[in-house]
C-alpha positions in Angstrom: 34.2 45.0 47.5 33.0 44.9 51.1 29.3 44.7 51.9 27.7 47.8 53.5 27.5 47.9 57.3 23.7 48.2 57.3 21.8 45.8 55.0 19.3 47.4 52.6 15.5 46.7 53.1 15.6 44.6 49.9 18.5 42.4 51.2 16.8 42.1 54.6 13.7 40.9 52.9 15.7 38.4 50.9 17.3 37.2 54.2 13.9 36.7 55.7 12.8 34.6 52.7 15.9 32.5 53.1 15.1 32.0 56.8 11.6 30.9 55.9 13.0 28.5 53.4 15.2 26.9 56.1 12.0 26.3 58.1 10.4 24.4 55.3 8.9 26.9 52.8 9.5 27.0 49.1 12.8 28.2 47.6 12.9 32.0 47.4 12.3 33.6 44.0 12.7 37.0 42.5 9.0 37.7 42.9 9.0 36.4 46.5 11.8 38.9 47.4 9.8 41.6 45.6 6.7 40.8 47.6 8.6 40.8 50.9 10.0 44.3 50.3 7.2 46.5 49.2 8.7 49.6 50.8 12.0 49.5 48.9 12.6 52.3 46.4 14.8 50.9 43.5 16.0 53.1 40.7 14.4 50.8 38.1 11.0 49.1 38.4 9.6 46.2 36.4 6.0 45.7 35.3 3.9 43.0 33.6 0.5 42.0 32.5 -2.1 41.4 35.2 -2.1 37.8 36.2 1.0 36.9 34.2 4.3 35.8 35.9 6.6 37.8 33.6 7.8 41.2 34.7 10.0 43.4 32.6 11.4 46.9 31.9 13.0 48.7 29.0 15.2 51.5 30.2 16.6 54.2 28.0 20.2 54.8 29.0 21.0 58.0 27.0 20.6 60.2 30.1 22.0 57.7 32.5 25.4 57.2 30.8 28.3 59.4 31.9 31.7 59.8 30.2 34.4 57.4 31.3 38.1 57.0 30.2 37.4 54.5 27.5 33.7 55.1 26.8 30.8 55.7 29.1 29.1 54.0 32.0 26.0 54.3 34.2 25.9 54.6 38.0 25.2 51.4 39.9 21.5 51.2 39.6 19.3 49.4 42.1 16.4 47.4 40.6 13.5 45.3 41.4 14.6 41.6 41.2 15.3 40.3 37.7 17.2 37.4 36.3 17.7 38.1 32.5 19.0 41.2 30.7 19.8 42.4 27.2 20.5 45.7 25.4 19.5 47.2 22.1 21.0 50.1 20.1 21.4 51.8 16.8 24.6 52.1 14.9 28.0 50.4 15.5 28.6 48.0 18.3 29.6 50.1 21.4 31.3 47.2 23.1 28.9 46.8 26.0 29.7 45.1 29.3 27.4 44.7 32.4 27.7 43.7 36.0 24.9 42.8 38.3 24.4 42.7 42.1 23.1 39.5 43.7 22.8 39.2 47.5 24.7 42.5 48.0 27.7 41.4 45.9 28.6 42.8 42.5 29.6 40.3 39.8 32.7 40.8 37.5 32.1 42.8 34.3 30.7 40.6 31.6 30.7 41.4 27.9 27.4 41.5 26.1 27.7 40.3 22.5 25.5 41.4 19.6 22.8 38.8 18.7 24.0 36.8 15.7 20.6 35.7 14.6 19.4 39.0 13.3 18.0 42.4 14.3 14.9 43.8 15.9 12.1 44.3 13.5 12.6 48.1 13.6 16.3 47.7 12.6 17.9 48.1 16.0 20.9 45.9 16.8 20.2 43.6 19.8 22.4 41.7 22.1 22.3 38.2 23.4 19.9 37.7 26.3 21.9 36.8 29.5 20.8 34.8 32.5 22.1 36.5 35.6 20.3 34.6 38.4 18.2 36.6 40.8 19.7 40.1 40.8 18.7 43.4 42.3 21.2 45.8 40.8 22.9 46.5 37.4 25.6 48.7 35.9 26.3 49.2 32.2 29.5 50.4 30.5 30.6 50.9 26.9 34.1 50.6 25.5 33.4 53.3 22.9 31.2 56.4 22.9 27.6 55.3 23.6 25.4 55.1 20.5 22.0 56.7 20.3 19.0 54.9 21.7 21.0 52.5 23.9 18.2 50.6 25.9 18.6 48.2 28.7 16.1 45.3 28.9 15.5 43.7 32.3 13.3 40.6 32.6 12.0 38.6 35.6 10.3 35.5 34.1 8.5 34.8 37.3 7.5 31.4 38.7 4.5 29.3 37.9 3.3 26.2 39.9 3.9 24.2 36.8 7.6 25.0 36.7 8.2 22.8 39.7 5.9 20.1 38.4 7.7 20.1 35.1 11.1 19.9 36.8 10.1 16.5 38.3 8.9 14.9 35.1 10.4 13.7 31.9 7.5 14.7 29.7 3.8 14.9 29.5 3.8 14.3 25.8 3.0 10.8 24.7 5.9 9.2 22.8 5.0 8.1 19.2 7.0 5.2 18.0 7.2 4.9 14.2 8.4 1.8 12.5 9.3 3.5 9.3 11.4 6.5 10.5 13.4 7.6 13.5 11.0 8.0 16.5 9.9 11.4 17.8 11.6 12.2 21.1 9.8 13.2 24.2 8.9 16.9 24.1 7.8 19.4 26.7 5.1 21.6 25.3 4.7 25.4 25.1 1.9 25.1 27.6 4.3 23.5 30.1 6.7 26.4 30.0 3.9 29.0 30.0 3.9 30.6 26.6 1.4 33.5 26.4 -0.2 33.2 22.9 -1.2 36.9 23.0 2.5 37.9 22.6 2.8 36.4 19.1 3.2 38.8 16.2 1.4 37.2 13.3 1.0 33.6 12.1 3.5 30.7 11.5 5.2 30.4 8.1 5.8 26.9 6.9 8.7 25.5 4.9 8.2 23.7 1.6 11.0 21.2 2.4 13.7 20.6 5.0 17.4 20.5 4.2 19.2 21.2 7.4 19.3 21.2 11.2 21.2 24.2 12.6 22.7 23.7 16.1 22.9 26.7 18.5 23.5 27.6 22.1 21.4 30.3 23.7 24.4 32.0 25.4 22.2 32.8 28.3 24.1 31.1 31.1 24.8 27.7 32.7 23.9 27.9 36.4 20.2 27.1 36.1 18.2 24.4 37.8 15.6 22.2 36.3 12.8 24.4 37.7 14.5 27.5 36.2 14.1 26.3 32.6 10.4 27.2 32.0 11.2 30.7 33.2 14.3 31.0 30.9 12.0 30.1 28.0 9.4 32.6 29.0 12.1 35.3 29.3 13.5 34.4 25.8 9.9 34.5 24.4 9.3 37.9 25.9 12.5 39.3 24.5 12.1 37.8 21.0 8.4 39.0 20.7 8.1 42.1 22.7 11.6 43.7 22.3 12.7 42.3 19.0 9.3 42.2 17.4 9.7 38.7 16.0 6.7 36.5 15.4 7.6 34.1 18.2 10.5 32.6 20.0 13.2 32.2 17.4 14.3 28.5 17.9 12.1 25.6 16.9 13.3 23.4 19.7 15.5 23.8 22.8 17.4 21.3 24.9 18.4 21.9 28.5 21.5 20.6 30.2 19.4 17.8 31.9 18.5 16.4 28.5 14.9 17.6 28.2 13.6 18.7 24.9 11.3 21.7 24.7 9.0 23.0 21.9 10.1 26.6 21.1 8.3 28.3 18.2 4.6 27.7 17.8 2.9 26.2 14.7 3.1 22.5 15.4 6.2 20.5 16.5 5.4 17.9 13.8 5.3 20.5 11.1 8.0 22.5 9.3 7.7 25.8 11.0 10.2 28.5 9.8 12.2 29.8 12.7 14.3 32.9 13.3 17.5 31.3 14.3 20.0 31.4 11.4 20.1 34.6 9.4 20.0 33.8 5.7 19.2 30.1 6.2 15.9 29.9 8.0 14.0 29.0 4.8 15.0 25.3 4.7 16.0 24.4 8.2 15.1 23.7 11.8 16.9 25.4 14.6 17.8 23.5 17.8 19.4 25.4 20.7 21.2 24.1 23.7 20.2 26.3 26.7 23.4 27.7 28.1 26.7 29.3 27.2 29.0 26.8 25.7 31.8 29.2 24.8 33.9 27.8 27.7 31.9 24.8 28.9 31.1 21.6 27.2 27.5 20.5 26.7 26.3 17.7 28.9 26.1 14.2 27.6 22.4 14.2 28.2 21.9 17.4 26.0 24.0 15.8 23.2 21.9 12.6 23.2 18.7 14.6 23.0 20.1 16.7 20.2 20.8 13.5 18.3 17.2 12.3 18.8 15.7 15.6 17.7 17.9 15.9 14.6 17.4 12.3 13.5 13.6 12.5 13.9 13.3 15.7 11.8 15.7 14.7 9.1 14.5 11.2 8.6 10.8 12.3 8.3 11.8 14.4 5.4 14.2 12.1 3.6 17.5 13.5 4.7 20.7 11.8 5.8 22.1 13.1 9.0 25.7 12.6 7.9 25.3 14.0 4.4 25.7 17.4 2.8 23.2 19.6 1.1 23.4 22.7 -1.2 21.5 25.7 0.2 21.1 29.1 -1.3 21.6 31.9 1.2 18.9 34.5 1.5 21.5 36.9 2.9 23.7 36.6 5.9 26.9 38.4 7.2 28.9 35.4 5.9 27.1 34.6 2.6 25.5 37.3 0.5 22.0 36.7 -0.9 22.0 34.2 -3.7 25.2 32.4 -2.7 25.0 28.7 -3.1 26.7 26.9 -0.2 27.5 23.3 0.3 26.9 22.5 4.0 26.4 19.5 6.3 22.8 18.5 7.0 23.6 19.1 10.7 25.7 22.1 11.0 26.6 24.8 13.6 25.5 28.4 13.5 29.1 29.5 12.8 29.0 27.6 9.4 26.5 30.2 8.1 27.1 33.3 10.1 30.1 35.2 11.7 29.6 34.0 15.2 31.2 31.7 17.8 27.8 29.9 18.3 27.3 27.1 19.2 30.5 27.1 21.3 32.4 24.0 22.2 29.6 21.7 21.1 30.7 22.5 17.5 33.6 20.0 17.9 31.0 17.3 18.8 29.0 17.8 15.6 30.9 15.0 13.6 29.9 12.5 16.3 26.4 13.9 16.5 26.0 13.4 12.8 27.2 9.8 13.0 25.0 9.0 16.0 21.9 10.5 14.3 22.6 8.6 11.1 22.9 5.3 13.0 19.5 6.1 14.7 18.0 6.7 11.2 19.4 3.5 9.9 18.1 1.6 12.9 14.5 2.6 12.1 
């Protein structure tokens, strides 16, 4: 599709920020573009808490959807800048797809899959949270008649000074070397990625014992930079707590494509905090997610190595073999009804317990990950 002959005020502002960058200023961000274009009048606006970097909007689409040959769709909606989106609804999966506008160009249509880790606390079905770079427009379509209460969630995680600092470091967490178990890997803290403690809903729940490490991918997207990662985590945190109503970010730990490990859920990285990552199997496991969409792209070697370090550390501290199997009783998932006893690897993929493609292509690497993790355990 060709670009309009006359650029919009928002795009002109973005171009001005890019020109400033060429002269030596900081890289343009969604919030910088927003600040440079105060007179624009987008269809959808975002808002946040005073002093906080995260801006978001939840938009009801019931009155914005119009009949289409195979379902329904919205008009092309202009927005304030955002970089993450998701949808929630009630009832059957309507087959949602979205496209976004970045720099005046519309992306191809992209399917939005239902979240395999559970539902919102009020019973709504939720989608995966997608990373769509810095966008200023969105359009939504459904393959079937739209359900009631179809909501669009837009998130701009913003930028903090610490995001750039973190991108240039390996960790600010001292490494503890233990002689009697696999060592704790270097971890980036919740403070480093900017977790707002006031967003939490309740208090941590702790496990009595650990049987498994479940491997995931976040399905958010792959084209992120080092400095983008703290913002991605803030966006996930906002979605999990404020939209889904969960206690905290669902994953215990996350690994980026550069090989850095991040503390996800609060409650203490050294403790057995119950997560919200694997429906039916959270009660005896830790969830580790690789940040990105691995459905069609392999995980980086750096991410795999860090995954090995995290899994061996957690399993060895609690007397588990990384290359062994355990028997776990499901508390109820879409694959195993409540009360079903299942024999599973100590390090498994999300698809082993739920009807999902997660964790994508890294699933084929799990046998090697188990072997490497066990060798690390044996070494210590």
